RODO-2510 file (C-alpha; in nm, 4 decimals, decimal comma):
residues 243
     n   res          X          Y          Z
     1     m    21,3672    -5,8693     2,9051
     2     i    20,9900    -5,8987     2,6770
     3     t    20,8573    -6,1695     2,6334
     4     l    20,5305    -6,3367     2,4714
     5     k    20,3701    -6,6569     2,5013
     6     n    20,1141    -6,7960     2,3339
     7     i    19,9873    -6,5141     2,1816
     8     w    19,6922    -6,5255     1,9619
     9     k    19,5027    -6,2272     1,7905
    10     s    19,2106    -6,2006     1,5454
    11     f    19,0716    -5,9034     1,3405
    12     g    18,7188    -5,9778     1,2732
    13     d    18,7299    -6,3367     1,0845
    14     k    19,1037    -6,2915     0,9967
    15     q    19,3570    -6,4806     1,2044
    16     v    19,6792    -6,2730     1,2556
    17     h    19,8611    -6,4280     1,5337
    18     n    19,8741    -6,8216     1,6131
    19     g    20,0321    -6,9128     1,9470
    20     v    20,3040    -6,6859     1,8744
    21     n    20,6088    -6,7255     2,1752
    22     l    20,9276    -6,5188     2,1756
    23     e    21,1679    -6,3455     2,3353
    24     v    21,3995    -6,0502     2,3593
    25     y    21,7295    -6,0408     2,5386
    26     p    21,8732    -5,7714     2,7421
    27     h    22,1121    -5,5460     2,5006
    28     e    22,0295    -5,7312     2,2033
    29     t    21,8811    -5,5894     1,8785
    30     l    21,6215    -5,8525     1,7774
    31     v    21,4582    -5,8140     1,3987
    32     i    21,1535    -5,9367     1,3289
    33     l    21,1622    -6,0031     0,9767
    34     g    20,8654    -6,0530     0,7423
    35     r    20,6054    -5,9385     0,4982
    36     s    20,4065    -5,6545     0,4847
    37     g    20,0632    -5,6407     0,6351
    38     g    20,1211    -5,9696     0,8002
    39     g    20,0906    -5,8863     1,1796
    40     k    20,4349    -5,7666     1,2677
    41     s    20,3803    -5,3849     1,3830
    42     v    20,0547    -5,5273     1,5749
    43     l    20,2982    -5,7059     1,7745
    44     l    20,5222    -5,4338     1,8704
    45     k    20,1695    -5,2612     1,9853
    46     m    20,0954    -5,5135     2,1896
    47     i    20,4403    -5,4912     2,4129
    48     i    20,3368    -5,1843     2,4929
    49     g    19,9778    -5,2140     2,5671
    50     l    19,8049    -5,0220     2,2743
    51     i    19,6171    -5,3756     2,1265
    52     k    19,5504    -5,6422     2,3574
    53     p    19,6465    -5,9884     2,2322
    54     d    19,2850    -6,2166     2,2726
    55     s    19,4656    -6,4569     2,4771
    56     g    19,8330    -6,5671     2,5903
    57     v    20,0813    -6,3218     2,8627
    58     i    20,2815    -6,0469     2,7838
    59     t    20,5551    -5,9579     3,0052
    60     v    20,8128    -5,6741     3,0704
    61     d    21,0482    -5,7057     3,3039
    62     g    20,8301    -5,9607     3,4635
    63     k    20,5354    -5,7801     3,4502
    64     d    20,2295    -5,8990     3,2280
    65     v    20,1008    -5,6204     3,0328
    66     t    19,8078    -5,8077     2,9410
    67     s    19,6677    -5,7314     3,2879
    68     m    19,8429    -5,4005     3,3480
    69     t    19,5817    -5,0918     3,4523
    70     f    19,6042    -4,7408     3,2217
    71     k    19,8061    -4,5988     3,4596
    72     q    20,0204    -4,9292     3,5257
    73     l    20,0240    -4,8838     3,1161
    74     q    20,1373    -4,5388     3,1328
    75     r    20,4448    -4,5879     3,3347
    76     l    20,5357    -4,8831     3,1417
    77     r    20,5652    -4,6599     2,8244
    78     m    20,8025    -4,4559     2,9443
    79     k    21,0400    -4,7258     2,9418
    80     f    21,0056    -4,7153     2,5433
    81     g    21,0804    -4,5107     2,2693
    82     f    20,8826    -4,6056     1,9582
    83     l    20,9664    -4,4875     1,6106
    84     f    20,6116    -4,5174     1,4077
    85     q    20,6628    -4,5719     1,0190
    86     g    20,5851    -4,2217     0,9379
    87     a    20,7415    -4,0625     1,2154
    88     a    20,4055    -3,9645     1,3773
    89     l    20,4942    -3,6113     1,4005
    90     f    20,2868    -3,3267     1,4553
    91     d    20,2287    -3,1267     1,2013
    92     s    20,1216    -2,8108     1,3931
    93     m    20,4046    -2,8006     1,5851
    94     t    20,7808    -2,7117     1,5346
    95     v    21,0248    -3,0115     1,5455
    96     g    21,1419    -2,8670     1,8746
    97     e    20,7782    -2,8560     2,0183
    98     n    20,7445    -3,2400     1,9078
    99     i    21,0419    -3,3426     2,0713
   100     e    20,9266    -3,1741     2,4226
   101     l    20,6325    -3,2647     2,4360
   102     a    20,6962    -3,6420     2,6096
   103     l    20,9328    -3,4218     2,8389
   104     r    20,6652    -3,1433     2,9393
   105     r    20,4089    -3,4419     3,0038
   106     h    20,5817    -3,7261     3,1626
   107     s    20,9054    -3,6147     3,3380
   108     d    21,0083    -3,3312     3,5897
   109     y    21,2872    -3,1473     3,3964
   110     k    21,2388    -2,7353     3,4278
   111     e    21,2525    -2,5546     3,0886
   112     g    21,6072    -2,4992     3,0649
   113     d    21,6598    -2,8791     3,0991
   114     i    21,4064    -2,9397     2,8580
   115     q    21,5508    -2,7321     2,5743
   116     e    21,9007    -2,8980     2,6978
   117     r    21,7122    -3,2167     2,6273
   118     v    21,5781    -3,1490     2,2849
   119     r    21,9005    -3,0386     2,1649
   120     y    22,0735    -3,3384     2,3033
   121     a    21,8815    -3,5868     2,1696
   122     l    21,8951    -3,3911     1,7957
   123     h    22,2401    -3,4283     1,8543
   124     l    22,2434    -3,7907     1,9020
   125     v    22,0780    -3,8513     1,5433
   126     k    22,2707    -3,6075     1,3970
   127     l    22,0765    -3,3176     1,3590
   128     e    22,1687    -2,9355     1,4701
   129     h    21,9732    -2,6029     1,4623
   130     v    21,6569    -2,7682     1,3295
   131     e    21,4418    -2,7092     1,6746
   132     h    21,2647    -2,3737     1,5107
   133     l    21,1314    -2,5891     1,1513
   134     m    20,7830    -2,7235     1,0235
   135     p    20,7824    -3,0958     0,9681
   136     s    20,6106    -2,9896     0,6544
   137     s    20,9654    -2,8126     0,5554
   138     i    21,1910    -3,1428     0,6371
   139     s    21,2717    -3,4660     0,4426
   140     g    21,1240    -3,7867     0,5080
   141     g    21,4581    -3,8966     0,6427
   142     m    21,4887    -3,5711     0,8223
   143     k    21,1184    -3,6758     0,9453
   144     k    21,2154    -4,0188     1,0563
   145     r    21,5500    -3,8589     1,2407
   146     v    21,3210    -3,6437     1,4486
   147     g    21,1127    -3,9385     1,5270
   148     l    21,3646    -4,0962     1,6971
   149     a    21,5261    -3,8026     1,8389
   150     r    21,1472    -3,7810     2,0275
   151     a    21,1748    -4,1575     2,0885
   152     i    21,4904    -4,1351     2,2997
   153     a    21,4553    -3,7918     2,4671
   154     l    21,3197    -3,9504     2,7615
   155     t    21,6580    -4,2130     2,7754
   156     p    21,4235    -4,5407     2,7314
   157     k    21,5486    -4,8879     2,8463
   158     y    21,3891    -5,0149     2,4984
   159     m    21,3472    -4,9206     2,1453
   160     l    21,0887    -5,0431     1,9228
   161     y    21,1109    -4,9403     1,5558
   162     d    20,8319    -5,0142     1,3034
   163     e    20,9407    -5,0277     0,9477
   164     p    21,2281    -4,7614     0,9991
   165     t    21,3304    -4,7513     0,6632
   166     t    21,0117    -4,8061     0,4379
   167     g    20,9683    -4,4952     0,2033
   168     l    21,3836    -4,3898     0,1865
   169     d    21,6098    -4,3781    -0,0571
   170     v    21,9175    -4,6413    -0,0262
   171     e    22,1898    -4,3676     0,1501
   172     t    21,9322    -4,2315     0,3886
   173     a    21,7803    -4,5777     0,4962
   174     d    22,1473    -4,6512     0,5624
   175     g    22,2326    -4,3588     0,7671
   176     i    21,9053    -4,5108     0,9937
   177     n    22,0434    -4,8077     1,0316
   178     l    22,3669    -4,6567     1,1648
   179     l    22,2085    -4,4373     1,4001
   180     i    21,9864    -4,7519     1,5450
   181     n    22,3552    -4,9064     1,6051
   182     e    22,4791    -4,6148     1,7459
   183     l    22,1965    -4,5545     2,0034
   184     k    22,2605    -4,9174     2,1134
   185     t    22,6249    -4,8569     2,2094
   186     t    22,5618    -4,5138     2,3125
   187     l    22,1815    -4,5313     2,5372
   188     g    22,2400    -4,9477     2,5677
   189     v    21,8952    -4,9884     2,4884
   190     t    21,7415    -5,3236     2,3894
   191     s    21,5785    -5,2768     2,0503
   192     v    21,3005    -5,4757     1,8543
   193     v    21,3099    -5,3908     1,4818
   194     v    21,0418    -5,4343     1,2622
   195     t    21,1043    -5,4798     0,9183
   196     h    21,0589    -5,6719     0,5726
   197     d    21,3926    -5,5013     0,4473
   198     v    21,6224    -5,7823     0,4767
   199     h    21,9582    -5,5763     0,3825
   200     s    21,8953    -5,3320     0,6944
   201     a    21,7840    -5,6294     0,8903
   202     f    22,1213    -5,7613     0,8647
   203     v    22,2850    -5,4710     0,9056
   204     v    22,1258    -5,3709     1,2683
   205     g    22,0280    -5,7288     1,3792
   206     d    22,1974    -5,9605     1,6468
   207     r    21,9509    -6,2046     1,6064
   208     f    21,6434    -6,2568     1,4012
   209     a    21,2850    -6,4220     1,4072
   210     i    21,1095    -6,5048     1,0649
   211     f    20,7368    -6,4443     1,1299
   212     e    20,5113    -6,6348     0,8342
   213     n    20,1814    -6,7049     0,8498
   214     g    20,0889    -6,5885     1,2139
   215     s    20,3806    -6,7319     1,4181
   216     f    20,7726    -6,7624     1,3925
   217     i    20,8913    -7,0201     1,1813
   218     m    21,2577    -6,9703     1,2917
   219     t    21,4599    -6,7448     1,5618
   220     g    21,8371    -6,7230     1,5330
   221     t    22,1254    -6,5435     1,4505
   222     k    22,2322    -6,4500     1,0844
   223     e    22,4773    -6,7814     1,1067
   224     d    22,1506    -6,9488     1,1839
   225     l    21,9603    -6,8125     0,9254
   226     r    22,2324    -6,8653     0,6169
   227     n    22,2491    -7,2609     0,7520
   228     s    21,8978    -7,2835     0,7442
   229     s    21,7415    -7,5558     0,4845
   230     d    21,4208    -7,4566     0,5322
   231     p    21,2631    -7,2905     0,2181
   232     e    20,9904    -7,0877     0,3883
   233     v    21,3226    -6,9012     0,5878
   234     r    21,5713    -6,8694     0,2841
   235     k    21,3283    -6,6947     0,0606
   236     y    21,3432    -6,4297     0,3035
   237     i    21,7116    -6,3871     0,3120
   238     e    21,8338    -6,5075    -0,0317
   239     s    21,9227    -6,2412    -0,1963
   240     d    22,1493    -6,1497     0,1362
   241     i    22,2765    -6,4611     0,1992
   242     q    22,6314    -6,4312     0,0412
   243     t    22,6834    -6,0945     0,2158
***
């Protein structure tokens, strides 16, 4: 379980988070919905200790992330897979080498086992026989899938998705949404998805948190959102409220 309690964060004179509170329950997919640039992605980075809040407490499985040492944070991050917005592949490495990197640094797998894990991860994201390709030679959708394969190679307990469908055409985005749902079933992961794409949110989400002006103005199911009369909530979902 992941909890955020009274999180405050500013960058310079810009206040980004104003006493944020949130709980992520085991085996759910929680979608954080909000406008671009509002601070949603920063929350993901706080959960794994890449950014520290100015105040407040973040716990993962009952342990306080904000007080962890560097070594403790490294161990914590082994529980997480993170799909970055731009996939964040290393251009100088092949697809296979990108996926192998974490396995070589953070596991005791032998060479044959590493190659098997790479093939298995690519199989899960529906990419076969692409290990030799360079990131520059594949499409944006394929890069997202490779980034996803790298994120799941170490069989994480939690998955964090930062705008997983941004920059993709509708068909490719739907494929990524399908993968998010399939990985939840296949791996049993607990997921947090940050997005401003309402359609994608409703495809993958079990529960939703609406982030507005530095705090969550509502959390609940799709039905809860559908029944909300709050105009600040409805403006995020109006176009999809009939689906």
